[in-house]
N, C-alpha and C positions, 0 to 999 in steps of 0.2 A: 679225394672232392677234385671237384678236377674245375681246372684254371674258370669257367661260367656258372659250376654253381657256387667257386666261389665270391664271382664277383655277383650274383641278385645276393648270397648271402651277409656281401662284406656289416652291414649294419649290428649281426647278431656277432659277426664271429670278429668284430674288430678289440672286443676284453677277453678273449683268447689269444689272439698277436699278441697283445697288450701282456698280457701275464707270461710269453711265450720268452718277448722279446721285451725286456721295461724299457731299455734304454729307447726304447722312438717311441714320445711325444704323443698325444692326442693330436696334434697337427700336421707327425709325422704320418700317423694312418688315416689323416682322411686327408692325405694326400694319395695318399696309395688306390681310392676309392675300392677296394676289390681287387684291384692290376696286380696280376701272376706277378711280375716283371718292375714293378716298380717295388712291392718290399723287398724281392731279390736284392735288388740291387739298395735298399736300407738297410737291410739285415748286414749286405756286407758290405758297408759304409762302416753303420754304429762299428759293426764288433768284428771291422777287420776279418772276415772270413774270403774265401778265394772264391771267383762266382761260381765256382761247381762246390765247394762247399754252402756258400749261403743256397744256392738252388735248390741242395739234397734238404736244408735242414726246413725251406718250406714246405716241400713237395711232404715229410714225413709230418711237419704241423696239419697239411691241409689234409693228408689221411685220418690223425689222432684227431681232429674238428672234424673228421663227416662220419 
């Protein structure tokens, strides 16, 4: 799933993202609003990942979610 698809389907994908990263609050996910870069930043921050690790996690999740 690419960035545009995530953006369009974000309301449906929020639950999946919350299951994948339970430390992300509903408010966090509202702020993401489907923007992949914001999600990467939050995963990096909340899970203490490197930027590369967070990006890879989000990309893997997007592939599975799509």
